[in-house]
Backbone as XML, in Angstrom:
<?xml version="1.0"?>
<chain id="A" units="angstrom">
  <residue number="1" name="MET">
    <atom name="N" x="106.335" y="61.374" z="106.891"/>
    <atom name="CA" x="105.985" y="62.123" z="105.715"/>
    <atom name="C" x="105.385" y="61.147" z="104.715"/>
  </residue>
  <residue number="2" name="LEU">
    <atom name="N" x="104.410" y="61.625" z="103.942"/>
    <atom name="CA" x="103.817" y="60.764" z="102.918"/>
    <atom name="C" x="103.359" y="61.594" z="101.738"/>
  </residue>
  <residue number="3" name="VAL">
    <atom name="N" x="103.187" y="60.908" z="100.605"/>
    <atom name="CA" x="102.630" y="61.516" z="99.403"/>
    <atom name="C" x="101.171" y="61.098" z="99.343"/>
  </residue>
  <residue number="4" name="GLY">
    <atom name="N" x="100.306" y="62.043" z="98.994"/>
    <atom name="CA" x="98.892" y="61.729" z="98.909"/>
    <atom name="C" x="98.194" y="62.558" z="97.851"/>
  </residue>
  <residue number="5" name="THR">
    <atom name="N" x="96.938" y="62.227" z="97.618"/>
    <atom name="CA" x="96.096" y="62.940" z="96.667"/>
    <atom name="C" x="94.974" y="63.625" z="97.431"/>
  </residue>
  <residue number="6" name="VAL">
    <atom name="N" x="94.763" y="64.900" z="97.157"/>
    <atom name="CA" x="93.683" y="65.646" z="97.804"/>
    <atom name="C" x="92.357" y="65.137" z="97.245"/>
  </residue>
  <residue number="7" name="VAL">
    <atom name="N" x="91.493" y="64.662" z="98.133"/>
    <atom name="CA" x="90.205" y="64.117" z="97.698"/>
    <atom name="C" x="89.021" y="64.921" z="98.218"/>
  </residue>
  <residue number="8" name="GLY">
    <atom name="N" x="89.269" y="65.945" z="99.012"/>
    <atom name="CA" x="88.159" y="66.742" z="99.515"/>
    <atom name="C" x="88.588" y="67.843" z="100.457"/>
  </residue>
  <residue number="9" name="ASN">
    <atom name="N" x="87.610" y="68.614" z="100.902"/>
    <atom name="CA" x="87.809" y="69.720" z="101.841"/>
    <atom name="C" x="87.047" y="69.434" z="103.123"/>
  </residue>
  <residue number="10" name="VAL">
    <atom name="N" x="87.483" y="70.057" z="104.214"/>
    <atom name="CA" x="86.782" y="69.954" z="105.488"/>
    <atom name="C" x="86.345" y="71.360" z="105.882"/>
  </residue>
  <residue number="11" name="TRP">
    <atom name="N" x="85.059" y="71.522" z="106.205"/>
    <atom name="CA" x="84.554" y="72.793" z="106.710"/>
    <atom name="C" x="84.106" y="72.575" z="108.136"/>
  </residue>
  <residue number="12" name="SER">
    <atom name="N" x="84.404" y="73.543" z="109.004"/>
    <atom name="CA" x="84.021" y="73.435" z="110.400"/>
    <atom name="C" x="83.639" y="74.813" z="110.926"/>
  </residue>
  <residue number="13" name="THR">
    <atom name="N" x="82.444" y="74.926" z="111.484"/>
    <atom name="CA" x="82.030" y="76.212" z="112.041"/>
    <atom name="C" x="82.519" y="76.393" z="113.470"/>
  </residue>
  <residue number="14" name="VAL">
    <atom name="N" x="82.813" y="75.285" z="114.146"/>
    <atom name="CA" x="83.328" y="75.347" z="115.505"/>
    <atom name="C" x="84.629" y="74.567" z="115.540"/>
  </residue>
  <residue number="15" name="LYS">
    <atom name="N" x="85.715" y="75.248" z="115.944"/>
    <atom name="CA" x="87.005" y="74.566" z="116.052"/>
    <atom name="C" x="87.872" y="75.270" z="117.076"/>
  </residue>
  <residue number="16" name="ASP">
    <atom name="N" x="88.964" y="74.632" z="117.441"/>
    <atom name="CA" x="89.906" y="75.200" z="118.384"/>
    <atom name="C" x="90.377" y="76.559" z="117.856"/>
  </residue>
  <residue number="17" name="PRO">
    <atom name="N" x="90.477" y="77.567" z="118.724"/>
    <atom name="CA" x="90.902" y="78.894" z="118.272"/>
    <atom name="C" x="92.247" y="78.905" z="117.529"/>
  </residue>
  <residue number="18" name="SER">
    <atom name="N" x="93.131" y="77.972" z="117.838"/>
    <atom name="CA" x="94.439" y="77.935" z="117.157"/>
    <atom name="C" x="94.315" y="77.514" z="115.695"/>
  </residue>
  <residue number="19" name="LEU">
    <atom name="N" x="93.151" y="76.982" z="115.308"/>
    <atom name="CA" x="92.942" y="76.537" z="113.931"/>
    <atom name="C" x="92.208" y="77.574" z="113.074"/>
  </residue>
  <residue number="20" name="GLN">
    <atom name="N" x="91.851" y="78.710" z="113.668"/>
    <atom name="CA" x="91.147" y="79.748" z="112.918"/>
    <atom name="C" x="91.972" y="80.180" z="111.712"/>
  </residue>
  <residue number="21" name="GLY">
    <atom name="N" x="91.328" y="80.271" z="110.565"/>
    <atom name="CA" x="91.999" y="80.719" z="109.346"/>
    <atom name="C" x="92.729" y="79.626" z="108.586"/>
  </residue>
  <residue number="22" name="LEU">
    <atom name="N" x="92.772" y="78.405" z="109.120"/>
    <atom name="CA" x="93.456" y="77.309" z="108.431"/>
    <atom name="C" x="92.492" y="76.566" z="107.518"/>
  </residue>
  <residue number="23" name="ARG">
    <atom name="N" x="92.957" y="76.250" z="106.347"/>
    <atom name="CA" x="92.199" y="75.451" z="105.385"/>
    <atom name="C" x="92.540" y="73.982" z="105.640"/>
  </residue>
  <residue number="24" name="LEU">
    <atom name="N" x="91.530" y="73.122" z="105.734"/>
    <atom name="CA" x="91.743" y="71.708" z="106.019"/>
    <atom name="C" x="91.338" y="70.869" z="104.813"/>
  </residue>
  <residue number="25" name="LEU">
    <atom name="N" x="92.195" y="69.930" z="104.436"/>
    <atom name="CA" x="91.969" y="69.069" z="103.280"/>
    <atom name="C" x="91.902" y="67.607" z="103.686"/>
  </residue>
  <residue number="26" name="VAL">
    <atom name="N" x="91.103" y="66.828" z="102.968"/>
    <atom name="CA" x="91.076" y="65.378" z="103.125"/>
    <atom name="C" x="92.049" y="64.817" z="102.093"/>
  </residue>
  <residue number="27" name="ILE">
    <atom name="N" x="93.000" y="63.998" z="102.544"/>
    <atom name="CA" x="94.049" y="63.475" z="101.672"/>
    <atom name="C" x="94.095" y="61.958" z="101.768"/>
  </residue>
  <residue number="28" name="GLN">
    <atom name="N" x="94.114" y="61.321" z="100.598"/>
    <atom name="CA" x="94.212" y="59.864" z="100.508"/>
    <atom name="C" x="95.676" y="59.520" z="100.211"/>
  </residue>
  <residue number="29" name="PRO">
    <atom name="N" x="96.325" y="58.709" z="101.059"/>
    <atom name="CA" x="97.718" y="58.351" z="100.817"/>
    <atom name="C" x="97.914" y="57.700" z="99.448"/>
  </residue>
  <residue number="30" name="PHE">
    <atom name="N" x="99.029" y="58.040" z="98.786"/>
    <atom name="CA" x="99.375" y="57.480" z="97.481"/>
    <atom name="C" x="99.991" y="56.107" z="97.694"/>
  </residue>
  <residue number="31" name="THR">
    <atom name="N" x="99.528" y="55.136" z="96.931"/>
    <atom name="CA" x="100.126" y="53.807" z="96.944"/>
    <atom name="C" x="100.466" y="53.432" z="95.512"/>
  </residue>
  <residue number="32" name="THR">
    <atom name="N" x="101.475" y="52.589" z="95.330"/>
    <atom name="CA" x="101.856" y="52.190" z="93.976"/>
    <atom name="C" x="100.980" y="51.071" z="93.455"/>
  </residue>
  <residue number="33" name="GLY">
    <atom name="N" x="100.146" y="50.516" z="94.310"/>
    <atom name="CA" x="99.230" y="49.453" z="93.880"/>
    <atom name="C" x="97.813" y="49.974" z="93.825"/>
  </residue>
  <residue number="34" name="LYS">
    <atom name="N" x="96.920" y="49.298" z="94.521"/>
    <atom name="CA" x="95.521" y="49.716" z="94.535"/>
    <atom name="C" x="95.340" y="50.968" z="95.398"/>
  </residue>
  <residue number="35" name="GLU">
    <atom name="N" x="94.197" y="51.637" z="95.246"/>
    <atom name="CA" x="93.921" y="52.832" z="96.021"/>
    <atom name="C" x="93.798" y="52.504" z="97.500"/>
  </residue>
  <residue number="36" name="SER">
    <atom name="N" x="94.275" y="53.408" z="98.334"/>
    <atom name="CA" x="94.173" y="53.252" z="99.772"/>
    <atom name="C" x="92.763" y="53.594" z="100.231"/>
  </residue>
  <residue number="37" name="ALA">
    <atom name="N" x="92.258" y="52.874" z="101.217"/>
    <atom name="CA" x="90.947" y="53.165" z="101.782"/>
    <atom name="C" x="91.063" y="54.192" z="102.911"/>
  </residue>
  <residue number="38" name="GLU">
    <atom name="N" x="92.292" y="54.489" z="103.310"/>
    <atom name="CA" x="92.520" y="55.423" z="104.402"/>
    <atom name="C" x="92.473" y="56.862" z="103.900"/>
  </residue>
  <residue number="39" name="ALA">
    <atom name="N" x="92.217" y="57.769" z="104.825"/>
    <atom name="CA" x="92.273" y="59.197" z="104.515"/>
    <atom name="C" x="92.747" y="59.933" z="105.762"/>
  </residue>
  <residue number="40" name="ILE">
    <atom name="N" x="93.429" y="61.043" z="105.563"/>
    <atom name="CA" x="93.872" y="61.883" z="106.670"/>
    <atom name="C" x="93.411" y="63.305" z="106.391"/>
  </residue>
  <residue number="41" name="VAL">
    <atom name="N" x="93.411" y="64.117" z="107.427"/>
    <atom name="CA" x="93.095" y="65.530" z="107.285"/>
    <atom name="C" x="94.368" y="66.309" z="107.574"/>
  </residue>
  <residue number="42" name="ALA">
    <atom name="N" x="94.681" y="67.268" z="106.699"/>
    <atom name="CA" x="95.894" y="68.066" z="106.858"/>
    <atom name="C" x="95.592" y="69.540" z="106.649"/>
  </residue>
  <residue number="43" name="ALA">
    <atom name="N" x="96.283" y="70.393" z="107.395"/>
    <atom name="CA" x="96.174" y="71.831" z="107.198"/>
    <atom name="C" x="96.921" y="72.195" z="105.915"/>
  </residue>
  <residue number="44" name="ASP">
    <atom name="N" x="96.369" y="73.140" z="105.165"/>
    <atom name="CA" x="96.981" y="73.532" z="103.893"/>
    <atom name="C" x="97.162" y="75.042" z="103.845"/>
  </residue>
  <residue number="45" name="THR">
    <atom name="N" x="98.413" y="75.483" z="103.801"/>
    <atom name="CA" x="98.709" y="76.914" z="103.664"/>
    <atom name="C" x="99.184" y="77.237" z="102.258"/>
  </residue>
  <residue number="46" name="LEU">
    <atom name="N" x="99.243" y="76.223" z="101.381"/>
    <atom name="CA" x="99.785" y="76.418" z="100.033"/>
    <atom name="C" x="98.714" y="76.586" z="98.954"/>
  </residue>
  <residue number="47" name="GLY">
    <atom name="N" x="97.493" y="76.161" z="99.220"/>
    <atom name="CA" x="96.426" y="76.291" z="98.236"/>
    <atom name="C" x="96.253" y="75.111" z="97.313"/>
  </residue>
  <residue number="48" name="ALA">
    <atom name="N" x="96.523" y="73.906" z="97.799"/>
    <atom name="CA" x="96.333" y="72.702" z="96.980"/>
    <atom name="C" x="94.852" y="72.503" z="96.683"/>
  </residue>
  <residue number="49" name="GLY">
    <atom name="N" x="94.580" y="71.915" z="95.511"/>
    <atom name="CA" x="93.202" y="71.676" z="95.102"/>
    <atom name="C" x="92.875" y="70.201" z="95.030"/>
  </residue>
  <residue number="50" name="VAL">
    <atom name="N" x="91.594" y="69.899" z="94.951"/>
    <atom name="CA" x="91.141" y="68.515" z="94.843"/>
    <atom name="C" x="91.754" y="67.885" z="93.594"/>
  </residue>
  <residue number="51" name="GLY">
    <atom name="N" x="92.296" y="66.680" z="93.759"/>
    <atom name="CA" x="92.924" y="65.955" z="92.668"/>
    <atom name="C" x="94.430" y="66.107" z="92.620"/>
  </residue>
  <residue number="52" name="GLU">
    <atom name="N" x="94.983" y="67.127" z="93.275"/>
    <atom name="CA" x="96.428" y="67.342" z="93.225"/>
    <atom name="C" x="97.165" y="66.409" z="94.180"/>
  </residue>
  <residue number="53" name="ARG">
    <atom name="N" x="98.387" y="66.072" z="93.805"/>
    <atom name="CA" x="99.263" y="65.266" z="94.656"/>
    <atom name="C" x="100.060" y="66.202" z="95.553"/>
  </residue>
  <residue number="54" name="VAL">
    <atom name="N" x="100.175" y="65.832" z="96.816"/>
    <atom name="CA" x="100.842" y="66.682" z="97.794"/>
    <atom name="C" x="101.768" y="65.864" z="98.685"/>
  </residue>
  <residue number="55" name="LEU">
    <atom name="N" x="102.712" y="66.550" z="99.305"/>
    <atom name="CA" x="103.595" y="65.962" z="100.302"/>
    <atom name="C" x="103.071" y="66.403" z="101.659"/>
  </residue>
  <residue number="56" name="VAL">
    <atom name="N" x="102.813" y="65.436" z="102.546"/>
    <atom name="CA" x="102.246" y="65.715" z="103.860"/>
    <atom name="C" x="103.287" y="65.410" z="104.928"/>
  </residue>
  <residue number="57" name="VAL">
    <atom name="N" x="103.441" y="66.321" z="105.893"/>
    <atom name="CA" x="104.371" y="66.121" z="107.003"/>
    <atom name="C" x="103.589" y="66.118" z="108.312"/>
  </residue>
  <residue number="58" name="PHE">
    <atom name="N" x="104.215" y="65.590" z="109.342"/>
    <atom name="CA" x="103.571" y="65.410" z="110.633"/>
    <atom name="C" x="104.405" y="66.030" z="111.746"/>
  </residue>
  <residue number="59" name="GLY">
    <atom name="N" x="103.779" y="66.250" z="112.897"/>
    <atom name="CA" x="104.479" y="66.695" z="114.093"/>
    <atom name="C" x="105.098" y="68.070" z="113.977"/>
  </residue>
  <residue number="60" name="ARG">
    <atom name="N" x="106.336" y="68.186" z="114.452"/>
    <atom name="CA" x="107.037" y="69.474" z="114.477"/>
    <atom name="C" x="107.159" y="70.078" z="113.080"/>
  </residue>
  <residue number="61" name="ALA">
    <atom name="N" x="107.453" y="69.245" z="112.089"/>
    <atom name="CA" x="107.561" y="69.738" z="110.713"/>
    <atom name="C" x="106.238" y="70.343" z="110.251"/>
  </residue>
  <residue number="62" name="ALA">
    <atom name="N" x="105.129" y="69.725" z="110.615"/>
    <atom name="CA" x="103.806" y="70.249" z="110.240"/>
    <atom name="C" x="103.542" y="71.584" z="110.924"/>
  </residue>
  <residue number="63" name="ARG">
    <atom name="N" x="103.831" y="71.660" z="112.209"/>
    <atom name="CA" x="103.610" y="72.922" z="112.925"/>
    <atom name="C" x="104.469" y="74.030" z="112.331"/>
  </residue>
  <residue number="64" name="HIS">
    <atom name="N" x="105.671" y="73.709" z="111.892"/>
    <atom name="CA" x="106.540" y="74.691" z="111.235"/>
    <atom name="C" x="105.910" y="75.162" z="109.918"/>
  </residue>
  <residue number="65" name="CYS">
    <atom name="N" x="105.372" y="74.240" z="109.112"/>
    <atom name="CA" x="104.721" y="74.600" z="107.844"/>
    <atom name="C" x="103.493" y="75.472" z="108.067"/>
  </residue>
  <residue number="66" name="ILE">
    <atom name="N" x="102.742" y="75.163" z="109.107"/>
    <atom name="CA" x="101.535" y="75.935" z="109.406"/>
    <atom name="C" x="101.908" y="77.353" z="109.830"/>
  </residue>
  <residue number="67" name="GLY">
    <atom name="N" x="103.040" y="77.482" z="110.501"/>
    <atom name="CA" x="103.560" y="78.801" z="110.843"/>
    <atom name="C" x="102.991" y="79.438" z="112.089"/>
  </residue>
  <residue number="68" name="LYS">
    <atom name="N" x="102.428" y="78.654" z="112.979"/>
    <atom name="CA" x="101.881" y="79.211" z="114.215"/>
    <atom name="C" x="102.632" y="78.719" z="115.445"/>
  </residue>
  <residue number="69" name="GLY">
    <atom name="N" x="103.830" y="78.222" z="115.271"/>
    <atom name="CA" x="104.622" y="77.741" z="116.395"/>
    <atom name="C" x="104.067" y="76.473" z="117.003"/>
  </residue>
  <residue number="70" name="HIS">
    <atom name="N" x="104.404" y="76.240" z="118.252"/>
    <atom name="CA" x="104.000" y="75.007" z="118.931"/>
    <atom name="C" x="102.625" y="75.117" z="119.584"/>
  </residue>
  <residue number="71" name="ASP">
    <atom name="N" x="102.066" y="76.305" z="119.611"/>
    <atom name="CA" x="100.776" y="76.506" z="120.268"/>
    <atom name="C" x="99.616" y="76.315" z="119.301"/>
  </residue>
  <residue number="72" name="ILE">
    <atom name="N" x="99.588" y="75.156" z="118.666"/>
    <atom name="CA" x="98.518" y="74.850" z="117.713"/>
    <atom name="C" x="98.036" y="73.425" z="117.959"/>
  </residue>
  <residue number="73" name="GLY">
    <atom name="N" x="96.748" y="73.217" z="117.825"/>
    <atom name="CA" x="96.164" y="71.906" z="118.079"/>
    <atom name="C" x="96.106" y="71.039" z="116.840"/>
  </residue>
  <residue number="74" name="PHE">
    <atom name="N" x="97.164" y="71.043" z="116.030"/>
    <atom name="CA" x="97.153" y="70.257" z="114.796"/>
    <atom name="C" x="98.571" y="69.841" z="114.450"/>
  </residue>
  <residue number="75" name="GLN">
    <atom name="N" x="98.761" y="68.616" z="113.971"/>
    <atom name="CA" x="100.102" y="68.123" z="113.684"/>
    <atom name="C" x="100.233" y="67.465" z="112.321"/>
  </residue>
  <residue number="76" name="THR">
    <atom name="N" x="99.423" y="67.883" z="111.344"/>
    <atom name="CA" x="99.504" y="67.343" z="109.987"/>
    <atom name="C" x="99.356" y="68.515" z="109.026"/>
  </residue>
  <residue number="77" name="ALA">
    <atom name="N" x="100.271" y="68.632" z="108.040"/>
    <atom name="CA" x="100.208" y="69.771" z="107.121"/>
    <atom name="C" x="100.734" y="69.408" z="105.739"/>
  </residue>
  <residue number="78" name="VAL">
    <atom name="N" x="100.203" y="70.089" z="104.732"/>
    <atom name="CA" x="100.718" y="69.986" z="103.365"/>
    <atom name="C" x="101.981" y="70.837" z="103.303"/>
  </residue>
  <residue number="79" name="SER">
    <atom name="N" x="103.100" y="70.223" z="102.900"/>
    <atom name="CA" x="104.353" y="70.973" z="102.817"/>
    <atom name="C" x="104.781" y="71.239" z="101.373"/>
  </residue>
  <residue number="80" name="ALA">
    <atom name="N" x="104.163" y="70.549" z="100.394"/>
    <atom name="CA" x="104.503" y="70.771" z="98.986"/>
    <atom name="C" x="103.381" y="70.265" z="98.097"/>
  </residue>
  <residue number="81" name="ILE">
    <atom name="N" x="103.211" y="70.932" z="96.957"/>
    <atom name="CA" x="102.337" y="70.444" z="95.895"/>
    <atom name="C" x="103.261" y="69.843" z="94.856"/>
  </residue>
  <residue number="82" name="ILE">
    <atom name="N" x="103.070" y="68.565" z="94.539"/>
    <atom name="CA" x="104.010" y="67.818" z="93.700"/>
    <atom name="C" x="103.757" y="68.075" z="92.217"/>
  </residue>
  <residue number="83" name="ASP">
    <atom name="N" x="104.823" y="68.402" z="91.487"/>
    <atom name="CA" x="104.742" y="68.571" z="90.039"/>
    <atom name="C" x="104.947" y="67.248" z="89.318"/>
  </residue>
  <residue number="84" name="ARG">
    <atom name="N" x="105.890" y="66.428" z="89.829"/>
    <atom name="CA" x="106.175" y="65.144" z="89.185"/>
    <atom name="C" x="107.021" y="64.284" z="90.116"/>
  </residue>
  <residue number="85" name="MET">
    <atom name="N" x="106.802" y="62.961" z="90.029"/>
    <atom name="CA" x="107.638" y="61.997" z="90.747"/>
    <atom name="C" x="108.089" y="60.954" z="89.750"/>
  </residue>
  <residue number="86" name="GLU">
    <atom name="N" x="109.317" y="60.500" z="89.874"/>
    <atom name="CA" x="109.823" y="59.411" z="89.050"/>
    <atom name="C" x="110.129" y="58.244" z="89.974"/>
  </residue>
  <residue number="87" name="LEU">
    <atom name="N" x="109.474" y="57.119" z="89.733"/>
    <atom name="CA" x="109.647" y="55.946" z="90.578"/>
    <atom name="C" x="110.771" y="55.061" z="90.053"/>
  </residue>
  <residue number="88" name="ALA">
    <atom name="N" x="111.287" y="54.197" z="90.917"/>
    <atom name="CA" x="112.404" y="53.318" z="90.555"/>
    <atom name="C" x="112.063" y="52.378" z="89.406"/>
  </residue>
  <residue number="89" name="ASP">
    <atom name="N" x="110.780" y="52.031" z="89.246"/>
    <atom name="CA" x="110.400" y="51.115" z="88.163"/>
    <atom name="C" x="110.223" y="51.826" z="86.818"/>
  </residue>
  <residue number="90" name="GLY">
    <atom name="N" x="110.548" y="53.122" z="86.769"/>
    <atom name="CA" x="110.487" y="53.867" z="85.515"/>
    <atom name="C" x="109.206" y="54.642" z="85.295"/>
  </residue>
  <residue number="91" name="ARG">
    <atom name="N" x="108.205" y="54.434" z="86.142"/>
    <atom name="CA" x="106.944" y="55.171" z="85.982"/>
    <atom name="C" x="107.120" y="56.625" z="86.405"/>
  </residue>
  <residue number="92" name="THR">
    <atom name="N" x="106.391" y="57.506" z="85.731"/>
    <atom name="CA" x="106.345" y="58.910" z="86.103"/>
    <atom name="C" x="104.959" y="59.198" z="86.647"/>
  </residue>
  <residue number="93" name="ILE">
    <atom name="N" x="104.915" y="59.808" z="87.823"/>
    <atom name="CA" x="103.668" y="60.137" z="88.473"/>
    <atom name="C" x="103.481" y="61.644" z="88.331"/>
  </residue>
  <residue number="94" name="GLY">
    <atom name="N" x="102.361" y="62.039" z="87.755"/>
    <atom name="CA" x="102.095" y="63.454" z="87.513"/>
    <atom name="C" x="101.470" y="64.161" z="88.697"/>
  </residue>
  <residue number="95" name="PRO">
    <atom name="N" x="101.180" y="65.453" z="88.531"/>
    <atom name="CA" x="100.596" y="66.229" z="89.620"/>
    <atom name="C" x="99.152" y="65.837" z="89.923"/>
  </residue>
  <residue number="96" name="VAL">
    <atom name="N" x="98.491" y="65.196" z="88.958"/>
    <atom name="CA" x="97.148" y="64.646" z="89.146"/>
    <atom name="C" x="97.122" y="63.257" z="88.530"/>
  </residue>
  <residue number="97" name="ALA">
    <atom name="N" x="96.208" y="62.412" z="88.980"/>
    <atom name="CA" x="96.206" y="61.001" z="88.575"/>
    <atom name="C" x="96.115" y="60.793" z="87.068"/>
  </residue>
  <residue number="98" name="ASN">
    <atom name="N" x="95.369" y="61.634" z="86.354"/>
    <atom name="CA" x="95.221" y="61.400" z="84.908"/>
    <atom name="C" x="96.453" y="61.783" z="84.097"/>
  </residue>
  <residue number="99" name="GLU">
    <atom name="N" x="97.508" y="62.289" z="84.780"/>
    <atom name="CA" x="98.757" y="62.599" z="84.077"/>
    <atom name="C" x="99.873" y="61.596" z="84.380"/>
  </residue>
  <residue number="100" name="ASP">
    <atom name="N" x="99.524" y="60.476" z="85.025"/>
    <atom name="CA" x="100.515" y="59.427" z="85.294"/>
    <atom name="C" x="100.884" y="58.723" z="84.007"/>
  </residue>
  <residue number="101" name="ILE">
    <atom name="N" x="102.150" y="58.340" z="83.901"/>
    <atom name="CA" x="102.638" y="57.617" z="82.721"/>
    <atom name="C" x="103.123" y="56.239" z="83.162"/>
  </residue>
</chain>
């Protein structure tokens, strides 16, 4: 599981039939230091938008969030849209980057 920021959307005209109707987002993992150069794609059933912080799960947990059982060709999903995080060093992380304290 990881926390990340939605940085984009994925559109596909041709995809596996098990992915029909799923919204796909590009998510950059959250780091407490510099920005990550990595990005992942996750299915989103919650309606997260670009710039929002989200909790991403993998494997069985992701398939459960997607709600299509085990017969799906995807193992990454948004499981929560984050309102706020409080870190051990006292910083507060908001739902979008410009609301961090």
